C-alpha positions as CSV (number, residue, x, y, z in Angstrom):
1,M,0.0,0.0,0.2
2,D,2.6,2.0,1.0
3,G,4.4,1.9,-2.3
4,L,0.9,2.3,-4.5
5,R,0.5,5.5,-2.3
6,S,4.8,6.7,-3.0
7,T,3.7,6.0,-6.6
8,W,0.6,8.1,-6.9
9,S,2.4,11.1,-5.2
10,R,5.1,11.1,-8.1
11,L,2.7,11.3,-10.9
12,N,1.3,14.3,-12.1
13,V,-2.1,16.2,-12.3
14,L,-2.5,14.5,-16.3
15,Y,-1.6,11.2,-15.4
16,K,-3.7,11.3,-12.2
17,L,-6.8,12.3,-14.3
18,L,-5.9,9.3,-16.7
19,A,-5.6,6.8,-14.1
20,V,-9.4,7.8,-12.2
21,N,-10.9,7.3,-15.6
22,V,-9.7,4.4,-16.4
23,A,-9.6,2.6,-12.8
24,V,-13.4,3.6,-12.5
25,F,-14.0,2.1,-16.1
26,I,-12.2,-0.7,-14.8
27,V,-14.0,-1.4,-11.8
28,I,-17.6,-0.9,-13.6
29,A,-16.6,-3.2,-16.3
30,I,-15.5,-5.6,-12.9
31,I,-19.2,-5.2,-11.3
32,K,-20.8,-5.9,-14.9
33,L,-19.2,-9.0,-15.3
34,F,-20.1,-10.5,-12.0
35,A,-23.8,-9.3,-12.5
36,F,-23.9,-10.9,-15.8
37,L,-22.5,-13.8,-14.6
38,F,-25.2,-14.3,-11.8
39,G,-27.8,-12.9,-14.0
40,A,-28.3,-9.7,-12.4
41,P,-27.5,-7.3,-15.4
42,Q,-30.0,-4.4,-13.6
43,L,-27.5,-4.4,-10.7
44,S,-24.4,-2.9,-13.1
45,T,-27.1,-0.6,-14.7
46,E,-28.2,0.8,-10.9
47,V,-24.5,1.4,-10.1
48,V,-24.2,3.1,-13.6
49,R,-26.6,6.0,-13.1
50,F,-26.3,5.9,-8.9
51,F,-23.0,8.3,-10.2
52,S,-24.6,9.4,-13.1
53,L,-26.2,13.2,-13.3
54,P,-29.6,12.8,-13.8
55,S,-31.6,15.8,-15.7
56,N,-33.9,15.8,-13.1
57,L,-33.8,18.5,-10.5
58,L,-35.5,16.5,-7.6
59,K,-32.9,13.7,-8.2
60,L,-30.3,16.1,-8.5
61,L,-31.3,17.2,-5.1
62,V,-30.7,13.6,-3.7
63,K,-27.8,12.5,-5.5
64,P,-25.8,16.0,-5.1
65,W,-22.4,14.2,-5.5
66,T,-23.0,13.1,-9.3
67,I,-22.2,16.7,-10.1
68,V,-19.0,16.0,-9.7
69,T,-18.7,11.5,-10.3
70,Y,-20.5,11.6,-13.6
71,M,-17.6,13.0,-15.2
72,F,-15.0,10.4,-14.3
73,L,-17.4,7.9,-15.5
74,H,-17.7,6.0,-18.8
75,E,-19.5,2.7,-19.6
76,G,-18.1,2.0,-23.3
77,F,-14.5,1.2,-24.5
78,W,-14.8,3.8,-27.7
79,H,-16.0,6.6,-25.2
80,L,-13.2,6.2,-22.8
81,F,-10.3,5.9,-25.3
82,A,-11.6,8.9,-27.6
83,N,-11.9,11.1,-24.1
84,M,-8.9,10.0,-22.6
85,L,-7.1,10.4,-26.1
86,W,-8.0,14.1,-26.2
87,L,-7.1,14.9,-22.8
88,Y,-3.8,13.2,-23.2
89,F,-2.3,14.9,-26.2
90,M,-4.2,18.5,-25.4
91,G,-3.4,18.1,-21.7
92,I,0.1,18.3,-22.3
93,L,-0.2,21.7,-24.3
94,F,-2.4,22.6,-21.5
95,V,0.3,21.9,-18.7
96,M,3.4,23.4,-20.7
97,T,1.2,26.5,-21.4
98,F,-0.8,26.8,-17.9
99,G,1.3,24.7,-15.9
100,E,0.5,21.1,-14.4
101,K,-1.7,22.5,-11.2
102,A,-4.3,24.6,-13.5
103,L,-5.3,21.3,-15.1
104,W,-7.3,19.9,-12.3
105,R,-9.0,23.3,-11.7
106,V,-10.3,23.5,-15.5
107,Y,-11.3,20.0,-15.6
108,L,-13.2,20.3,-12.7
109,L,-14.8,23.6,-13.4
110,G,-15.6,22.5,-16.8
111,G,-16.8,19.4,-15.8
112,L,-19.1,21.6,-13.4
113,M,-20.0,24.0,-16.4
114,G,-20.8,21.1,-18.6
115,A,-23.3,19.7,-15.7
116,L,-24.9,23.4,-15.9
117,F,-25.8,23.4,-19.3
118,F,-27.3,19.8,-18.9
119,V,-29.5,20.0,-16.5
120,L,-30.3,23.7,-17.5
121,A,-31.5,22.5,-21.0
122,Y,-33.3,19.8,-20.0
123,N,-35.4,21.5,-17.3
124,I,-36.0,24.6,-19.6
125,F,-36.6,23.5,-23.0
126,P,-39.6,22.0,-24.2
127,V,-38.2,19.7,-26.3
128,F,-37.0,17.5,-23.8
129,A,-39.6,17.2,-21.7
130,P,-40.4,13.9,-22.8
131,E,-36.7,12.7,-21.6
132,R,-36.3,15.2,-18.6
133,Y,-36.8,12.2,-16.0
134,G,-34.9,9.9,-16.8
135,S,-32.1,11.2,-18.5
136,V,-28.9,10.9,-17.1
137,L,-25.1,12.4,-18.1
138,L,-21.9,10.8,-17.9
139,G,-18.3,11.0,-19.5
140,A,-15.4,13.4,-19.4
141,S,-16.1,14.9,-22.2
142,A,-17.3,18.5,-21.3
143,A,-14.1,18.6,-18.6
144,V,-11.7,17.8,-21.6
145,S,-13.4,20.4,-24.0
146,A,-12.7,22.8,-21.4
147,I,-9.1,21.9,-21.6
148,V,-9.3,21.3,-25.5
149,L,-10.3,25.1,-26.0
150,S,-8.2,26.9,-23.2
151,V,-5.4,25.9,-25.1
152,A,-6.8,26.7,-29.0
153,V,-7.8,29.5,-27.6
154,Y,-4.8,31.0,-25.6
155,R,-2.4,29.6,-28.6
156,P,-4.3,29.7,-31.6
157,T,-1.9,29.6,-33.7
158,E,0.4,27.7,-32.8
159,T,0.2,24.6,-35.5
160,V,0.4,20.6,-34.1
161,L,1.2,17.5,-36.6
162,V,-2.0,15.2,-36.9
163,F,-1.2,11.6,-37.2
164,G,2.5,12.9,-37.5
165,I,2.6,14.3,-40.8
166,L,-0.6,17.2,-41.2
167,P,0.3,20.5,-39.3
168,V,-3.2,22.2,-38.3
169,P,-3.3,25.8,-35.9
170,L,-5.3,25.0,-32.8
171,W,-7.7,27.4,-33.8
172,L,-8.6,24.8,-36.0
173,I,-8.5,22.0,-34.1
174,G,-10.8,24.4,-32.0
175,A,-13.2,25.0,-34.3
176,L,-14.0,21.9,-35.5
177,Y,-14.0,20.6,-32.1
178,V,-17.0,23.3,-31.2
179,L,-18.6,22.5,-35.0
180,Y,-19.0,19.1,-34.3
181,D,-21.1,19.1,-31.2
182,I,-23.2,21.8,-32.6
183,S,-24.1,19.6,-35.8
184,M,-24.8,16.8,-33.9
185,L,-27.0,18.5,-31.8
186,T,-30.0,17.5,-33.7
187,V,-29.4,14.1,-34.6
188,D,-27.7,12.3,-31.6
189,N,-27.5,12.9,-27.5
190,P,-28.3,16.3,-27.4
191,G,-27.6,16.6,-23.8
192,G,-24.0,15.7,-24.3
193,H,-22.9,17.7,-26.8
194,L,-24.6,20.6,-24.9
195,S,-22.7,19.5,-22.0
196,H,-19.9,19.6,-24.4
197,L,-20.1,22.8,-25.5
198,G,-20.5,24.3,-21.5
199,G,-17.1,23.2,-21.2
200,A,-15.8,24.6,-24.2
201,L,-17.3,27.6,-23.1
202,F,-15.5,27.3,-19.8
203,G,-11.9,26.6,-21.6
204,V,-12.6,30.2,-23.4
205,W,-13.5,31.9,-20.8
206,F,-10.2,30.2,-18.9
207,A,-8.1,31.3,-21.7
208,L,-9.4,34.9,-22.0
209,K,-9.0,35.9,-18.6
210,Y,-5.8,34.3,-18.4
211,K,-4.5,36.8,-21.0
212,Q,-5.3,39.5,-19.2
213,G,-3.6,38.2,-16.2
214,Q,-6.3,36.2,-14.3
215,D,-6.6,32.8,-13.5
216,I,-10.4,32.7,-12.7
217,T,-9.6,29.0,-11.1
218,L,-7.6,30.0,-8.3
219,F,-10.0,30.5,-5.9
220,L,-10.1,26.4,-5.6
221,T,-6.8,26.4,-4.4
222,K,-8.3,28.0,-1.3
223,I,-10.3,25.5,-0.6
224,N,-8.9,23.6,2.2
225,F,-10.3,20.0,2.6
226,R,-7.8,18.9,5.2
227,R,-8.9,18.4,8.6
228,K,-7.0,21.3,11.0
229,Q,-4.5,20.4,12.7
230,R,-3.2,20.9,16.5
231,M,-0.4,23.3,16.7
232,K,2.4,21.3,18.2
233,V,5.2,23.5,20.1
234,H,8.3,22.3,20.4
235,K,11.2,23.2,22.8
236,N,13.4,24.3,20.5
237,D,11.0,24.8,17.4
238,Y,8.1,27.4,17.0
239,R,7.4,27.2,13.4
240,P,4.0,24.9,13.2
241,Q,3.4,23.4,10.1
242,D,1.1,25.7,8.1
243,Y,-0.4,24.5,5.0
244,E,-2.2,27.2,4.2
245,W,0.8,29.6,4.0
246,N,2.7,27.1,1.8
247,E,-0.1,26.7,-0.6
248,R,-0.2,30.5,-1.2
249,Q,3.7,30.8,-1.8
250,N,3.2,28.0,-4.2
251,E,0.3,30.1,-6.0
252,I,2.6,33.4,-5.7
253,K,5.3,31.3,-7.3
254,Q,3.3,29.8,-10.1
255,E,1.8,33.1,-11.0
256,L,5.8,34.6,-11.2
257,D,6.7,31.8,-13.3
258,R,3.6,32.8,-15.7
259,I,4.7,36.6,-15.5
260,L,8.3,35.9,-16.2
261,E,7.4,33.5,-19.4
262,K,4.5,35.9,-20.9
263,I,7.9,39.2,-20.5
264,A,10.2,36.3,-22.3
265,R,7.8,35.6,-25.4
266,K,6.3,39.4,-25.9
267,G,8.2,41.7,-23.7
268,Y,7.9,43.8,-20.2
269,N,5.6,46.4,-22.1
270,S,3.0,43.4,-22.8
271,L,2.5,43.2,-19.3
272,T,-0.4,44.8,-17.5
273,R,-0.9,47.4,-14.6
274,K,-1.9,44.5,-12.7
275,E,0.7,41.9,-13.5
276,R,3.4,44.5,-12.8
277,E,2.4,45.4,-9.4
278,F,2.3,41.9,-8.9
279,L,5.7,41.3,-10.2
280,K,7.4,44.1,-7.9
281,R,5.5,42.9,-4.9
282,H,6.6,39.5,-4.6
283,S,9.7,39.1,-7.0
284,R,11.7,39.9,-4.2
285,D,10.2,37.1,-2.2
286,F,11.8,34.6,-4.2
């Protein structure tokens, strides 16, 4: 167990997201296998629906955890494969652009925006009324859409080699990604495609604000899920462990790195007034 924990701690955020998605898929597949062998296929269906996001508001109130769990849940292999392929390749570009820590924040918030689009659409538009009670949403597509569009909007003119031979600009990849979901809205799985568009919208918003020197996801770093520890004072050591202070210092260092990278690419004059003030205030701390 210690070895597994040590291996997990060494993984970067991208590989952790990939691992969680794959692990959940394997667990669901094992449950399906045993349900099939023991003649209880409805068991696996109920397990999947327990963690899927319901479109019905009353069901959502009873199962609030599904706004997070749905974005790690896949039933079909090809659904998982496609999402993880996009997450892997665009996730690498994302980490190179925005840093590793921002990846999980955009993944989570993009998934939440996708959930919001899905639930609102099914409870507002009459076309969804017949399916409003029983529809559910699952899959990482909305979260992945946020990552794809954030990179495409922030680095639009940069090209990537598709299939290793065809140079394609990132703006075109982002545009085709969105156009596909729009074109499929009236054809198949409209709820899923609406959630993708919600995630994509968050990715665009994140990238545009980042260009202005603001990371709209940083508020998540202020949420501390650890149980507060009692301060232990030793005779020769008056420095208690301060997790919040360490986290804040990491945030400052990450923002400084981003500003310095911007200066290297575009020059000092490209900085906003807020970025210049931040640089002047914190550059002596590191």
